[in-house]
C-alpha positions in Angstrom: -25.7 -28.3 -24.8 -23.1 -25.6 -25.1 -21.3 -24.0 -22.1 -22.4 -20.4 -21.8 -20.0 -19.4 -19.0 -18.1 -16.2 -19.4 -14.7 -16.7 -21.1 -12.7 -14.7 -18.6 -11.1 -15.2 -15.2 -13.0 -13.1 -12.7 -10.3 -13.5 -10.0 -7.6 -12.3 -12.4 -9.8 -9.4 -13.7 -10.5 -8.2 -10.1 -6.8 -8.1 -9.3 -5.7 -6.0 -12.3 -7.1 -2.7 -11.0 -5.4 -3.2 -7.7 -2.1 -4.0 -9.3 -2.4 -0.9 -11.5 -3.1 1.3 -8.5 -0.1 -0.2 -6.6 2.2 0.4 -9.6 0.9 4.0 -9.8 1.9 4.4 -6.1 5.4 3.3 -7.0 5.4 -0.5 -6.3 7.1 -2.7 -8.8 5.3 -5.7 -10.1 7.3 -8.9 -9.9 6.4 -11.9 -11.9 5.8 -15.1 -10.0 9.3 -16.3 -11.3 11.0 -13.1 -10.1 9.2 -13.3 -6.7 10.3 -16.8 -6.2 13.9 -15.8 -7.0 13.6 -13.0 -4.4 12.4 -15.7 -1.9 15.6 -17.7 -2.6 13.4 -20.3 -4.4 11.5 -21.2 -1.3 7.7 -20.7 -1.3 7.7 -20.7 2.5 9.6 -17.4 2.6 7.0 -14.7 2.6 9.4 -11.7 3.0 11.4 -10.4 0.1 14.4 -9.8 2.4 16.7 -8.0 -0.1 13.9 -5.6 -1.2 12.8 -5.1 2.4 16.4 -4.2 3.4 16.7 -1.7 0.5 13.5 0.0 1.4 14.3 0.1 5.1 17.6 1.8 4.3 15.8 4.4 2.2 13.2 5.0 4.9 15.8 5.4 7.6 17.8 7.8 5.5 14.7 9.9 4.9 13.8 9.9 8.6 17.3 11.1 9.4 17.1 13.7 6.7 13.8 15.0 8.1 15.2 15.1 11.6 18.2 17.0 10.3 15.9 19.5 8.6 14.0 20.0 11.8 17.2 20.4 13.7 18.5 23.0 11.3 15.2 24.9 11.5 15.3 24.8 15.3 18.8 26.1 15.3 18.0 28.8 12.8 15.0 29.9 14.9 17.1 30.1 18.0 19.7 32.2 16.3 17.2 34.4 14.7 15.6 35.0 18.2 19.0 35.8 19.6 19.6 38.3 16.8 16.2 39.9 17.5 17.1 40.1 21.2 20.4 41.7 20.4 18.8 44.3 18.2 16.3 45.4 20.8 18.9 45.8 23.6 20.1 49.4 24.4 23.8 49.9 24.6 
């Protein structure tokens, strides 16, 4: 009797759409060999420390940038209010 089982790997096929979506969101696919190298050839390491450090640096820089933008906006608003107050004063 011939095996009529599908000739595809259901687990692999179910992961492909998720991988495509993550890549569209900006993630970079690492092959198993690349991932192992990022783990310093230790399967027990679950964190990709170098990549994590790079991403944290970017995140911190963007947070600082946003805080600076809010600070500049706040200073601008204060100065603008001060100018409006000066313009309404009678000398």
